[in-house]
C-alpha positions, 0 to 999 in steps of 0.5 A: 485479441485472445488471452495469450495475444493480450499477454504477448502484446506487452512484449515483456522480457524473461527478466521483466516477467520475473521482476513483476512476478516478484513484485506480485509475490511481495504484494501477497506477502505484505497484504497478509501483514508483513508491512513495509514492502509496498515501496519496492512493489511500486518501484519494480512495477514503475520500472517495468510499466512506467510511473503512471501506467503501473498504478493501474496495473498494481490497483486491481492486484491490491484489491485482490489481495485486499479480499484475501486479507479482509476474509483472513483477519476480519475478526480482528478489524477496529471499525473505530480507526476506519471511521476516523480515517475514511472521510479524509482519505476519500477527500485525499483520493479526490484531490489526488485525481485532480492534481495527479497529472500536474504535480512533479513526481520527483518533488512529490516523492522527495516531500513524501520521503521526508514526511515519512522519515520524519514520522518514523523518527518520531515513532522511534522516539516514542517506542524508546520512551515506551509511552502508552499514550494513544494519540486522539487528536483529530488533527492527527488522524485528519492529516494521516487520512488526507495524506494517505488518500492522496498518496494512494491515488497518485502512487499507491504509496499510502502504506508508510502513512497508514503504518505510522498511524496504526503503530501510534495507535498501538493496535496489536498485530492481528488488529493492525492488519485487520483494520488496514486490510478493510481500510484499503479494501474500501479505498482501493475499490473507491479508486478503481473508477477513476483509474477506468474513467479519468486516467485510463490505466485500468483496461481490459488488457491490464486486467488480463494481465492481472489474472495471469498474476493473481495465483502469484499473489495468493502464494505470497499471502499465504506465506506472509501469513505463516511469517506473521504467526511467527512474529511477536507483537514487539518484534513486529512493531520494530520490523514495520518501523525499520522497513518503513524508514528504509522505505522512505530513504529508498523514495528519497533517493531513488 
């Protein structure tokens, strides 16, 4: 089939194309640094394509947006945090590949929602205390890394977990975004072969669909980068906390 025939084979309605385009636009905005939108994106794509299939549709677009973020925020990257999280994220991804077909999606989402909400409450408490202590406990970083790796493989839901970690480290806005950009670019590329070869959720047809949506990612990214410039560090932290908490609630009651 040629390019247009592949797109037509999805039999998507105008409403579905609009929803997908909106989700992909939000993806660009989120990768530019307006964090906390990931759960909305996942929900929209899951509604259109189904839970597991949507992870394969989303992944190549995540990588495309990661590349933009890495180029744009590269100078702000703090590699020490990536080195702490990456080994545990890889373990989490590998276990996610193994159990991804067996775990109950409903149970998984509810457990993760509870973890996210509890974590956000803890972060609100530390914000209120205005503590300047940065967590250096290896158990904290390894736990966050493992959970982020597992959740990003099973449902592209690592955003809230990583948000909590980077908020806890008290990285400034641009360092937060730049470090997260490299972290997820590396782990998303690592995930790609598993989607190709084991889950079969990334195919030639899904890549053609992705190519039609990449321009929307670009528009979202540059708008998001402009928005981030207008937000102060303090307000940025508050925004991430609120949106992450709302995302946890959406996941819990979805």
